[in-house]
C-alpha positions in Angstrom: 73.0 119.0 166.4 74.6 122.2 167.6 73.7 124.1 170.7 74.7 127.6 171.3 74.5 129.3 174.8 74.8 133.0 175.2 75.6 135.1 178.3 76.4 138.6 179.1 73.3 140.6 178.3 71.7 143.2 180.5 71.0 146.9 181.2 73.7 149.5 180.6 73.6 153.3 180.4 74.3 155.2 177.1 78.2 155.2 176.5 78.7 152.0 178.5 80.1 148.7 177.5 79.0 145.1 177.7 80.6 141.8 176.5 78.5 139.0 175.3 79.8 135.3 175.2 78.6 132.4 173.2 79.6 128.7 173.6 79.1 126.1 171.1 78.6 122.4 171.8 77.2 119.2 170.3 78.3 118.0 166.9 81.0 120.5 166.1 82.8 120.1 162.8 84.3 122.5 160.5 82.8 125.9 161.4 82.6 128.3 158.6 81.7 131.3 160.7 80.5 132.4 164.0 78.7 135.8 164.7 76.0 137.8 166.3 72.7 139.1 165.1 70.2 141.4 166.8 66.5 141.9 166.6 64.8 145.0 168.0 60.9 145.2 168.4 59.4 145.5 165.1 62.4 145.4 163.1 64.2 142.5 161.2 67.1 140.6 162.6 70.3 142.0 161.6 73.9 141.2 161.4 76.0 142.7 164.2 79.4 141.2 163.8 80.6 138.0 162.1 83.9 136.3 162.1 85.1 133.4 159.8 87.3 130.5 160.9 90.2 132.2 158.9 89.8 135.2 161.0 88.1 137.6 158.6 85.5 139.8 160.0 82.3 141.8 159.1 80.6 144.6 160.7 77.7 146.9 159.6 78.4 150.6 159.5 76.2 151.2 162.5 78.7 149.4 165.1 82.1 149.5 163.1 84.3 151.1 165.5 82.6 150.3 168.7 82.0 146.6 168.5 84.6 144.0 168.3 84.1 140.2 167.7 86.6 137.7 168.8 86.8 134.1 168.6 88.4 130.9 170.2 88.5 128.2 167.6 89.8 125.6 170.1 87.0 126.3 172.6 84.4 126.9 169.9 83.6 130.3 171.4 82.7 133.7 170.3 82.7 137.0 172.2 81.2 140.5 171.3 82.9 143.5 173.0 80.3 146.3 172.9 81.6 150.0 173.5 80.1 153.3 173.5 76.5 151.6 173.6 73.8 153.7 172.2 70.0 153.3 172.9 69.5 152.3 169.4 71.5 149.2 170.2 68.8 147.9 172.4 67.8 144.5 171.0 67.7 140.9 171.6 71.2 139.6 170.4 71.5 136.1 168.9 74.6 134.0 168.5 75.1 132.3 165.2 77.1 129.5 164.0 77.3 128.4 160.2 78.6 124.8 159.6 77.8 122.5 156.5 75.8 125.3 155.1 73.4 125.2 158.0 72.6 128.1 160.5 72.4 127.4 164.1 70.9 130.1 166.7 71.2 130.6 170.3 68.3 131.6 172.4 69.1 135.2 172.6 70.1 137.5 175.3 68.6 141.0 175.9 70.5 144.1 175.7 69.0 147.3 176.9 70.8 150.8 176.8 69.0 153.3 178.8 69.5 155.8 181.4 
């Protein structure tokens, strides 16, 4: 089993920044990808950023240029730097890890962007 623990959520004003961190532990093997998803009330969970073991990244247009994902393969951690935050970024953010064709999820951390 794989456990994911997120940290770094909170309340921030529009235009501000937050950094989310996620640490993986347990039975860690060859990780295909790690990333972040978010889910706002009444909406489906959506991809925010993903980074593969080889280093390639994916971002949706809604966060491109504002969010940056980084990963430490040796420590099995993934961070998400979020800049120029907007009220529409408000959601619960979930860490994700893909290993052996299995998705693992963290418990989620709340990010609220509001003045």
